[in-house]
N, C-alpha and C positions, 0 to 999 in steps of 0.2 A: 298398151293393149299387146296380148299374146299375139305370136306371129300367126298367118293363116292356118299352116298345118297343125300347130299345137293346140290353136281354138277349135279347129274341126274335131279333134279327137277328144277334146274337152266336151264338146257339145254331143257327141256320141255317146258318151259315158253318162253324161246327165240324162239322156232320152232313155237309157237303160236302167235308170234307177227309179223311174216314175212311170206309170202307166201313160199319163197326160200332163204337159206343161202348158199353161198359160203364157201367150206369145211374151208379153211384157216381163213376166217373172224370170223366163228363161234368159231373155236379153239383158236383164239386170245381173243375172248370175255370171254371164259372160262379159259384162262390162261393155256391151255394143249397143249400137242402136238398132231397132227392129228392120231397118233395111238391110243392115250387114246382117243379122240373124237369117234373113231370108235366103242371102247370098249362100251363107254357110250350110244351110239346110239343102238349097240346090247342089252343094258340091257333095254332100254326103249320098244324095239320089244319084249323082253320076257314078259314085262308086258303087251303086247298086244297093244302098241301105234304103228299104222302103220307109219313108217317112210321111205320115198322113198330117194334112194342116186343116184347120178350121178358121174360116175366115169370120170377120166382125170384130167388133170391141172385144168380144169375150173369147176370141179365138185363140188357138194354139197349136201345138205340136204333139205327136207321139209316134214310136216306133212300131210300126205294124207289122203283122206277117206278110210276105210277100210271094210272088211266083217263084223265085228261086233264092238261095243264100247269097248274101253279099260275096262277092268274089274276094280274093286274096285272104281268104279267112281259113275256111273248111271245104271240101267238097261234099257231095251227098253223101257218101259211104262213110266219110269221117264224121259227119253230123250225126248220123245214126248211131255208129259206135259211140260219139261223145254222150249222147242223149242216155243209151241204154247204161253206160258205164256209171254216169251221174246219178241215174236212178237207184243203181246198185249201192253206191257208196253213200247216197242219202239215207239209205236205211241200215247201214253197216254199224251204226252206234259207235264208230271209231272217234275220238275226242279230236274236235277241230275239223276233220274231213267231213263228217255229215254235215255240218251248219254250212260250210262253204261250197258242198255240192248242191244244197238246196238252192243256194243263192245263184249258182251259175246254171242250175238247171231252168231256173224261173228266166234267165235271160235268154236260153238256147230255144226253150220253147216258145217265147215270145214272137221270135222271128223265123221259126221254122214252118215251111208250107205243109198244107194239111197232107199232101201225098207223102212227105217223109213222117208226119206224125202217125200215119196208118201204118209205116213200117215199124216204128219203134213200137207200136201197140202190139202189133203181131208178134214181134220178137219177146216182148214181155210175156204175152200169153202161153206162147210155145217153150219158154225156158223156166227151168226149176233150179232152185239152188237147195243143195244140203246142208244143214246146220246142226250143230249140237245143240238141242233142246230149242227148237226154232220158236221165236215170239210170235205175237199177234202181226197179222198182215196188215200193212199199212198201204191203201190205194196210192198209187203214184199220182193219180189225177189229184186227189184230195190234198197231197204234200204240195203238189205245183200250185194249185189255186190259193191254198193257204199262203204259200210263201209269196206270191204276186199280190195277194190283198194286204200283208204285212207292209211289204216293199211301197206299195202304191197308196198305202193309207185309205183303203176303200173298204166299206162295210161289206160283210158277206153272210150269206145267209145257208143254213143246212139242216138236215134232218140229224138228229142225234138220240141215241140210245143211252142211258145212264146205266150205273154199276146194278141197280136193281131191276133192271129190264123195262123201264118206262121209257116211252118215245117221246120226242117233242120235236116242234121247229123252232130252231134259233136263228136270231139275226145279232150280229155282235160287230164290234169295232176290233180288228184283229190287231195284236201288239207284237208277239215274237212266238217263233217255234222254239220248242225246247227239247232236246233228246235226252231221255233220262234211262239209262239200261238198255233195254230192249224196244222201249216205246217212244212215241213221238207225241208231245203235247203242244196243243194251241192255248197260248195265254192271250186272252180276250175279255173286252168289257161287253156283258150280256145286256142289251138294250132293254129285253122285257123284265128281266129281275134286278136292274139297275145296279149290278155290281160286278166285280171282277171274278173270272171263273177260269180254270184250265179243263180243256177238254181233250181226251184221249183221240187221237187221229183215226184209230182204228175202229173207233164207233161213230164216226162221222160219216154221213152218205150225202150224195148229190150235193156236193159244195157249189156254190156259185156266187160270182162278185155281183152285187146291187147296182153299180154306177155310181153310188153316192159316196163323196169323199166326206172324210172327218178331221177334226182338229184333234191330235193326240192328246190323250188323259195321262195323269200321273200315276203311275204304277204303286200301289201300297207295298213295295217291297224295295230292295235294293237292287235287284235285277230280276228278269223272268226266270232263270232258273233257281233262284231261290225261292221265288214265289211258289213254283212248281213243287220244289222240295218241301216246303210248308204245308201245302195242301196235301201231298201224300202223306205226311206225318200224322195228319189227322184222320186219314182214311181208315176205314174199319179193316181193310183186307192188307194193310202194309204192315211191314217190320221195322222197326226203329232199333239200330244197334250203337251202342256207345262203346268206345274203345280208345286206347291210348297207345300211341305209336311213338317209339323210340328213335325220331328223326326231325330234324328242323322242318318248321312248318312250311318253309318254301318247296322243299322236296315232296311232302306230302300234298301239297296243293297241285304240283305239276302232275302227279300220279293220279290222284282220285279226287282233286278238287271239284271235277264236273258232276261228281254223283255224291259228294258228302259235304257236310259243313265242318269245318275245320278251325280251330282255337289253339294258338300257343300256350303251352303249359310249361314253356322253359326253354331255354336255348337249343335244345336237342329233342325236345319232347313235345308232342301235338295231341290234343284231345280231339278226336273225330266222331260224328254222328252220321250214321248211314242209314238212308231210307231205302229198304229193297222189297222185292216181292217174294224173296225166299232167304232162307240162311245161307244157302248155297252162294248166291250171289253177293251177299255180304262178305263172306270169307274169300270170295275171288277178289273182291276191292281191297280188303285188307291186304291179301297176300301180294296184290300189286305193287306196293311199297317194300322196297328191299332193305326191311329193317325189322327189328324184334317188334313185338305187339302184345297187347293184354286186353281181353274182352270183358268189360264190365257187366254187360248185359245186353239181351236177355239170355236166360238160363238154355234154351234150347242151342242158341247159336255157341256157348261154350261147349254144350256137350258133341255138339257137331264137330267142333274143332278138335275135341279129344278123340272122338272116333277116326277123323281123318289122319290125327297124328300117329295112331297106332297103326293103321294101314299103310301110312308111308315109310314107317319105321320098319315094319315087317318086310315091305319091298325092297328095301335097302340092304336089310340082312340076307335076303334070298339072293341078290345079285352078288353079294361079298362072298358067297359059300365057294 
């Protein structure tokens, strides 16, 4: 059995990974008796962590929002700064940072008291960010609700507007959030259509958890990112670019593996397929790999690369005069 201190930290970590834990299941995970589990929960409460308990045979525990943030973690000002920063990073599209920010944001919001949530929302409304070619705006509340539903394996409902403008109500079993380019997608099983779907988060409104838990289904793809890329490749308004980069596949995967499908074509050559919303973004992706590349198609991307090449060459000649 782990020491009391390490076991208490493990308990806190488990409570942060699910919205609700049945008591016996939680005790089994910690390899302790229900009585020891109750004592560990009391220790967390003494430290200021708000843990709600449900009595009875089917009782359990969950980490709830409290009147104040747990001590020895962050103060109120730091909590507001943390939430605002995480929301900004979650919408940044930076590889690795965006996904981690969503997970951290879900944990912070879960224990943040209402008075601090209001301050965070006020800052969000009053703050504007300047971007080069800004993308669709994703509501931070939708991002947080979806992240928590994925984590808790809880069904969620929302209003959705399709690409053709058709509006509908959806009830889904959320699987993962995926950031592709400047957009966020929710990969989920649609209970009314009895099939997997990817939903653009900027087209989701009024997201809400239903309280119903579900057993995860097997995704018909290697991973959620691959599923979204395949879905986008079949969309009418998407652009699929094929190219060959003169670099090892490991280097290409590290640079653009998040947005592209890659396949080794030799020791130092990689075949790439990028699904993008515009030729410009496809070229940005190819240029992110510090290696020569050739574009197989489509023609509009090759022509744009030629125009950019002439402009950049002209700019270099002007500087050297």
